[in-house]
Backbone as JSON, one array per atom type, in Angstrom:
{
  "sequence": "MSRQFVIVAGLLALLSLGGEAFAQSPQFLGNFRDWYLYAYDDSGGKTCYIASKPTEEEGNYRRRGAAAVLVARLPIAGAGEQVSVQPGYSFKPGSTVEIRIGGKRWDFFTQGEHAWANTDDEDRQVIAAMKDGSDMTVRGTSTLDTFSLDTYSLLGFTAALEALRDACPG",
  "N": [[20.01, 12.25, -18.36], [19.12, 11.04, -15.21], [19.0, 7.62, -14.14], [17.38, 6.97, -11.94], [15.6, 9.09, -12.02], [14.25, 8.6, -14.46], [12.97, 6.14, -13.93], [11.38, 6.76, -11.65], [9.91, 8.92, -12.71], [8.53, 7.61, -14.75], [6.91, 5.84, -13.26], [5.45, 7.72, -11.77], [4.11, 8.99, -13.85], [2.44, 6.93, -14.71], [0.95, 6.59, -12.37], [-0.27, 9.09, -12.23], [-2.22, 8.93, -14.08], [-4.26, 7.9, -12.78], [-7.4, 6.49, -12.25], [-7.71, 5.7, -14.92], [-5.4, 4.28, -15.72], [-5.47, 2.15, -13.99], [-8.01, 1.18, -14.02], [-8.4, -0.73, -15.87], [-7.59, -3.96, -15.46], [-4.43, -5.65, -15.34], [-3.71, -7.82, -18.06], [-3.55, -11.27, -18.02], [-1.1, -13.13, -19.56], [0.35, -15.48, -19.68], [1.82, -18.43, -18.14], [4.89, -19.49, -16.92], [6.39, -21.87, -15.63], [7.58, -20.87, -12.66], [7.09, -18.21, -13.13], [5.13, -15.42, -14.27], [3.37, -13.81, -16.89], [2.21, -10.59, -17.72], [0.23, -7.93, -19.15], [-0.73, -4.56, -19.95], [-2.63, -1.95, -21.45], [-2.61, 1.57, -21.81], [-3.18, 5.1, -22.12], [-0.56, 5.89, -22.33], [0.76, 3.87, -23.61], [1.77, 0.42, -24.16], [2.44, -1.69, -21.46], [4.41, -4.3, -20.29], [5.05, -7.04, -18.11], [6.9, -9.48, -16.23], [6.47, -11.61, -13.45], [7.18, -12.96, -10.2], [6.61, -14.81, -7.2], [7.92, -15.23, -3.85], [9.51, -18.36, -3.07], [10.39, -19.09, -0.65], [10.17, -17.47, 2.49], [11.78, -15.57, 4.87], [12.71, -13.98, 7.99], [12.59, -11.3, 10.49], [10.19, -10.03, 10.79], [6.79, -9.12, 11.69], [4.4, -9.07, 10.24], [3.47, -8.75, 6.79], [2.78, -7.54, 3.47], [2.06, -9.03, 0.23], [4.9, -10.26, -1.48], [7.06, -9.67, -4.31], [9.07, -10.14, -7.27], [9.77, -8.34, -10.17], [10.14, -8.0, -13.73], [10.07, -5.53, -16.01], [8.82, -3.93, -18.99], [8.48, -0.76, -19.76], [6.42, 1.78, -21.33], [8.31, 3.79, -22.21], [10.58, 5.62, -23.99], [13.71, 4.18, -24.56], [13.87, 3.02, -22.06], [14.3, 0.29, -21.57], [14.56, -3.07, -20.16], [13.51, -3.45, -16.87], [14.37, -4.39, -13.64], [12.64, -4.98, -10.66], [11.84, -4.88, -7.14], [9.3, -5.73, -4.93], [8.56, -5.78, -1.72], [6.39, -6.09, 0.01], [6.21, -4.34, 2.09], [7.19, -1.08, 3.39], [10.35, 0.18, 2.56], [13.18, 0.91, 4.64], [14.14, 4.27, 4.79], [16.82, 5.32, 2.73], [18.01, 2.86, 2.75], [19.39, -0.11, 1.17], [18.67, -2.81, -1.1], [19.65, -6.1, -1.06], [20.57, -8.21, -3.61], [21.12, -11.51, -4.57], [22.53, -13.83, -6.75], [23.68, -16.87, -7.71], [26.28, -16.51, -6.45], [26.89, -13.92, -7.16], [26.42, -10.42, -6.43], [24.23, -7.64, -6.0], [23.32, -4.3, -5.09], [20.35, -2.79, -4.77], [18.66, 0.38, -5.17], [16.28, 2.0, -3.01], [12.87, 3.1, -2.71], [10.15, 4.02, -0.97], [7.88, 1.43, -1.26], [9.33, -0.04, -3.09], [12.15, -1.32, -4.95], [14.96, -0.83, -7.09], [17.34, -1.58, -9.72], [20.45, 0.2, -10.04], [21.47, 1.15, -12.44], [21.09, 0.93, -16.06], [22.87, -0.93, -17.07], [23.32, -2.5, -14.81], [20.76, -3.63, -14.54], [20.8, -5.23, -16.87], [22.9, -6.99, -16.2], [21.82, -8.32, -13.94], [19.55, -9.52, -15.09], [20.8, -11.24, -16.94], [22.11, -12.93, -15.13], [19.87, -14.0, -13.87], [18.8, -15.5, -15.94], [20.72, -17.49, -16.14], [20.78, -18.61, -13.61], [19.47, -20.62, -10.82], [18.09, -19.9, -8.58], [17.29, -16.93, -6.66], [18.15, -14.62, -4.08], [16.67, -12.15, -2.0], [17.2, -9.51, 0.08], [15.92, -7.24, 2.38], [15.32, -4.23, 4.34], [12.93, -2.97, 6.56], [10.9, -0.02, 7.33], [10.47, -0.29, 10.0], [12.76, -1.36, 10.93], [12.95, -4.1, 10.69], [13.85, -7.17, 9.01], [13.7, -8.86, 5.84], [14.22, -11.91, 4.12], [14.02, -13.25, 1.18], [13.55, -16.0, -1.03], [13.61, -16.68, -4.43], [12.47, -18.7, -7.06], [14.04, -19.36, -10.15], [13.15, -20.89, -12.17], [11.76, -21.21, -15.29], [12.16, -18.57, -15.91], [13.67, -17.67, -18.18], [12.09, -18.47, -20.4], [9.79, -16.97, -19.8], [10.83, -14.38, -20.02], [11.49, -14.28, -22.75], [8.9, -14.47, -23.81], [7.87, -12.08, -22.78], [9.38, -10.23, -24.25], [8.41, -10.79, -26.79], [5.73, -10.04, -26.47], [5.87, -7.33, -25.87], [7.59, -5.82, -27.85], [10.56, -3.91, -28.42]],
  "CA": [[18.93, 12.08, -17.41], [19.49, 9.96, -14.31], [18.18, 6.41, -14.18], [16.36, 7.07, -10.89], [14.58, 10.02, -12.5], [13.45, 7.93, -15.49], [12.12, 5.14, -13.28], [10.38, 7.44, -10.81], [9.03, 9.68, -13.61], [7.64, 6.65, -15.41], [5.9, 5.39, -12.3], [4.57, 8.85, -11.46], [3.25, 9.2, -15.01], [1.39, 5.91, -14.66], [0.07, 6.88, -11.24], [-1.04, 10.3, -12.47], [-3.37, 8.59, -14.9], [-5.29, 7.53, -11.83], [-8.31, 5.41, -12.58], [-7.56, 5.23, -16.3], [-4.35, 3.27, -15.81], [-5.74, 1.0, -13.15], [-9.38, 0.71, -14.21], [-8.24, -1.95, -16.63], [-6.64, -4.85, -14.8], [-3.46, -6.26, -16.25], [-4.16, -9.04, -18.72], [-2.65, -12.41, -17.83], [-0.74, -13.66, -20.87], [0.92, -16.82, -19.64], [2.54, -18.97, -16.99], [6.12, -20.15, -17.32], [6.84, -22.48, -14.38], [7.39, -20.01, -11.49], [6.99, -16.82, -13.59], [3.85, -15.1, -14.9], [3.46, -12.67, -17.81], [1.05, -9.71, -17.74], [0.35, -6.71, -19.96], [-1.89, -3.67, -19.98], [-2.53, -0.78, -22.32], [-3.25, 2.81, -21.39], [-2.88, 6.17, -23.08], [0.88, 6.02, -22.45], [1.3, 2.76, -24.38], [1.64, -0.92, -23.6], [3.41, -2.11, -20.46], [4.44, -5.75, -20.04], [5.96, -7.43, -17.04], [6.86, -10.83, -15.69], [6.53, -11.52, -11.99], [7.24, -14.2, -9.44], [6.52, -14.63, -5.75], [8.96, -16.02, -3.18], [9.29, -19.76, -2.72], [10.68, -19.11, 0.79], [10.19, -16.15, 3.13], [12.35, -15.59, 6.21], [12.93, -12.64, 8.53], [12.12, -11.04, 11.85], [9.0, -9.18, 10.69], [5.58, -9.72, 12.24], [3.49, -9.3, 9.12], [3.78, -7.96, 5.61], [1.96, -7.85, 2.31], [2.62, -9.95, -0.76], [6.19, -9.88, -2.05], [7.25, -10.08, -5.71], [10.12, -9.59, -8.13], [9.23, -8.1, -11.5], [10.95, -7.45, -14.81], [9.07, -4.8, -16.78], [9.11, -3.06, -20.14], [7.58, 0.38, -19.69], [6.3, 2.49, -22.61], [9.15, 4.99, -22.15], [11.68, 5.43, -24.94], [15.02, 3.93, -24.0], [13.82, 2.52, -20.68], [14.81, -1.08, -21.49], [13.92, -3.95, -19.18], [13.86, -3.0, -15.53], [14.12, -5.32, -12.55], [12.23, -4.3, -9.43], [11.46, -5.69, -6.0], [8.21, -5.24, -4.09], [8.67, -6.71, -0.6], [5.2, -6.17, 0.85], [6.35, -3.35, 3.16], [7.99, 0.09, 3.0], [11.76, 0.07, 2.9], [13.81, 1.93, 5.49], [14.73, 5.31, 3.94], [18.26, 5.27, 2.57], [18.52, 1.49, 2.74], [19.5, -0.79, -0.12], [18.2, -4.2, -1.13], [20.71, -6.99, -1.53], [20.16, -9.27, -4.53], [22.19, -12.49, -4.78], [22.26, -14.9, -7.71], [24.87, -17.64, -8.07], [27.54, -15.95, -5.96], [27.01, -12.5, -7.52], [25.62, -9.56, -5.55], [23.92, -6.27, -6.4], [22.56, -3.54, -4.1], [19.37, -1.94, -5.43], [18.2, 1.53, -4.4], [14.89, 1.85, -2.56], [11.99, 4.25, -2.52], [8.84, 3.53, -0.55], [7.7, -0.02, -1.26], [9.95, -0.58, -4.3], [13.6, -1.24, -5.12], [15.37, -0.98, -8.48], [18.76, -1.54, -10.06], [20.95, 1.57, -10.1], [21.79, 1.54, -13.82], [20.63, 0.0, -17.1], [23.85, -2.02, -17.13], [23.05, -3.39, -13.68], [19.59, -4.41, -14.94], [21.24, -6.25, -17.83], [23.68, -7.99, -15.46], [20.91, -9.11, -13.1], [18.73, -10.34, -15.99], [21.67, -12.31, -17.44], [22.31, -13.88, -14.03], [18.6, -14.68, -13.66], [18.68, -16.5, -17.01], [21.67, -18.58, -15.89], [20.69, -19.12, -12.25], [18.35, -21.47, -10.43], [17.31, -19.14, -7.61], [17.86, -15.65, -6.24], [17.69, -14.16, -2.77], [16.43, -10.71, -1.88], [17.18, -9.11, 1.5], [15.6, -5.84, 2.57], [15.05, -3.74, 5.69], [11.71, -2.16, 6.59], [10.91, 1.22, 8.12], [10.46, -0.69, 11.4], [14.06, -1.98, 11.16], [12.9, -5.55, 10.56], [14.4, -7.57, 7.72], [13.16, -10.03, 5.14], [15.12, -12.62, 3.22], [13.15, -14.04, 0.32], [14.16, -16.79, -2.09], [12.78, -16.78, -5.62], [12.87, -19.68, -8.07], [14.24, -18.8, -11.49], [12.64, -21.85, -13.14], [10.82, -20.6, -16.23], [12.44, -17.16, -16.14], [14.12, -17.4, -19.55], [10.91, -18.57, -21.27], [8.94, -15.82, -19.51], [11.49, -13.19, -20.57], [11.3, -14.33, -24.21], [7.49, -14.14, -24.06], [7.76, -10.65, -22.51], [9.95, -9.52, -25.39], [7.48, -10.96, -27.91], [4.5, -9.31, -26.18], [6.19, -5.9, -25.86], [8.87, -5.6, -28.53], [10.99, -2.51, -28.39]],
  "C": [[19.27, 10.89, -16.51], [18.5, 8.81, -14.39], [17.06, 6.5, -13.14], [15.25, 8.0, -11.34], [13.67, 9.34, -13.51], [12.49, 6.94, -14.87], [11.01, 5.82, -12.49], [9.41, 8.24, -11.68], [8.06, 8.76, -14.32], [6.55, 6.16, -14.5], [4.93, 6.51, -11.95], [3.62, 9.13, -12.62], [2.12, 8.18, -15.02], [0.41, 6.18, -13.53], [-0.8, 8.11, -11.49], [-2.24, 10.05, -13.37], [-4.54, 8.12, -14.05], [-6.09, 6.34, -12.27], [-8.11, 4.85, -13.96], [-6.54, 4.11, -16.39], [-4.71, 2.0, -15.06], [-7.17, 0.5, -13.26], [-9.34, -0.61, -14.97], [-7.19, -2.8, -15.94], [-5.63, -5.37, -15.81], [-4.01, -7.57, -16.81], [-3.11, -10.12, -18.51], [-2.38, -13.03, -19.19], [-0.12, -15.05, -20.83], [1.69, -17.13, -18.38], [3.73, -19.77, -17.5], [6.79, -20.68, -16.05], [6.55, -21.54, -13.21], [7.25, -18.53, -11.84], [5.71, -16.62, -14.38], [4.0, -13.82, -15.72], [2.14, -11.92, -17.83], [1.31, -8.53, -18.67], [-0.89, -5.87, -19.75], [-1.57, -2.49, -20.87], [-3.2, 0.39, -21.65], [-2.84, 3.88, -22.39], [-1.38, 6.38, -23.27], [1.53, 4.92, -23.26], [1.12, 1.45, -23.64], [2.79, -1.2, -22.64], [3.29, -3.62, -20.28], [5.39, -6.03, -18.88], [5.8, -8.9, -16.71], [7.09, -10.71, -14.19], [6.6, -12.91, -11.38], [7.12, -13.86, -7.96], [7.57, -15.52, -5.09], [8.54, -17.47, -2.98], [9.59, -19.99, -1.24], [10.73, -17.68, 1.3], [10.72, -16.31, 4.55], [12.48, -14.15, 6.69], [12.38, -12.5, 9.93], [10.93, -10.08, 11.87], [7.8, -9.9, 11.31], [4.55, -10.01, 11.16], [3.88, -8.37, 7.99], [2.82, -8.34, 4.49], [2.65, -8.83, 1.39], [3.91, -9.39, -1.34], [6.27, -10.37, -3.49], [8.52, -9.47, -6.27], [9.52, -9.48, -9.51], [10.34, -7.69, -12.46], [9.94, -6.84, -15.77], [9.68, -4.12, -17.99], [8.05, -1.97, -20.11], [7.52, 1.08, -21.04], [7.03, 3.84, -22.59], [10.34, 4.73, -23.06], [13.0, 5.23, -24.21], [15.04, 3.35, -22.6], [14.41, 1.12, -20.55], [14.03, -1.91, -20.49], [14.43, -3.58, -17.8], [13.43, -4.03, -14.49], [13.69, -4.52, -11.33], [11.8, -5.32, -8.39], [10.34, -4.98, -5.27], [8.11, -6.2, -2.9], [7.41, -6.9, 0.24], [5.28, -5.29, 2.08], [7.13, -2.16, 2.62], [9.43, -0.1, 3.47], [12.2, 1.2, 3.81], [14.44, 2.98, 4.57], [16.26, 5.23, 3.92], [18.85, 3.87, 2.54], [18.67, 0.97, 1.31], [18.95, -2.2, 0.03], [19.31, -5.04, -1.74], [20.1, -8.11, -2.37], [21.35, -10.2, -4.71], [21.7, -13.58, -5.74], [23.59, -15.58, -8.02], [26.19, -17.03, -7.65], [27.77, -14.5, -6.34], [26.05, -11.69, -6.65], [25.44, -8.18, -6.17], [23.15, -5.62, -5.26], [21.67, -2.56, -4.85], [19.03, -0.74, -4.54], [16.72, 1.36, -4.09], [14.17, 3.19, -2.56], [10.61, 3.71, -2.17], [8.81, 2.01, -0.5], [8.34, -0.69, -2.48], [11.46, -0.44, -4.23], [13.93, -1.53, -6.57], [16.88, -1.05, -8.59], [19.18, -0.08, -10.23], [21.2, 2.06, -11.52], [21.17, 0.54, -14.79], [21.58, -1.19, -17.2], [23.63, -3.01, -15.99], [21.81, -4.23, -13.95], [20.0, -5.55, -15.87], [22.04, -7.36, -17.14], [22.78, -8.91, -14.64], [20.07, -10.03, -13.98], [19.56, -11.49, -16.56], [21.89, -13.37, -16.36], [21.03, -14.66, -13.75], [18.39, -15.76, -14.71], [19.56, -17.71, -16.73], [21.47, -19.27, -14.54], [19.5, -20.04, -12.01], [17.49, -20.81, -9.36], [18.02, -17.83, -7.29], [17.34, -15.33, -4.86], [17.63, -12.64, -2.77], [16.33, -10.39, -0.4], [16.93, -7.62, 1.59], [15.32, -5.52, 4.03], [13.87, -2.78, 5.65], [11.9, -0.88, 7.4], [10.9, 0.91, 9.62], [11.77, -1.35, 11.82], [13.99, -3.5, 11.25], [13.46, -5.91, 9.19], [13.61, -8.73, 7.14], [14.25, -10.6, 4.26], [14.27, -13.59, 2.43], [13.96, -14.77, -0.73], [13.15, -16.94, -3.21], [13.34, -17.85, -6.54], [13.04, -18.96, -9.4], [13.83, -19.8, -12.57], [11.58, -21.18, -14.0], [11.14, -19.16, -16.56], [12.8, -16.87, -17.59], [12.95, -17.47, -20.53], [9.98, -17.38, -21.06], [9.52, -14.55, -20.1], [11.33, -13.14, -22.09], [9.86, -13.96, -24.57], [7.23, -12.65, -23.8], [8.25, -9.84, -23.71], [9.07, -9.65, -26.63], [6.22, -10.11, -27.72], [4.7, -7.8, -26.24], [7.53, -5.67, -26.54], [9.28, -4.13, -28.41], [12.2, -2.32, -27.64]]
}
């Protein structure tokens, strides 16, 4: 089964629950410097994620919604931890998102207002780099052909990741 299918199927499953999945707001579980831990339960199981917002936002856009980087554990067997980007706008179809941490680079695939790593191994590489790094940059292109370049602090990431694993073992 392709990674893109698993990610998209998992999100569609959560969205198909409609009000049930979103009637209950995510529960805030803790703050770890620049990272925040949340969890929620629904009929599909427990989902946990850590999130951070940019410390710097650059680009040639006029306006956009809130941006975030997340690392999630979905209640899907074998899904592992998944890194995603939500830039606050819809990505240009067919575009990729450039992630840079400490001289390393990854290009995530996009769909709508989200971007993900291409493989489980890529997720593991990015998470390892996030644990070792001090900041990361995320560059994306919108449907309007504008770009954003966001910088995220990685202070507190390792502690937040450990708390995520404790809150949602598996």
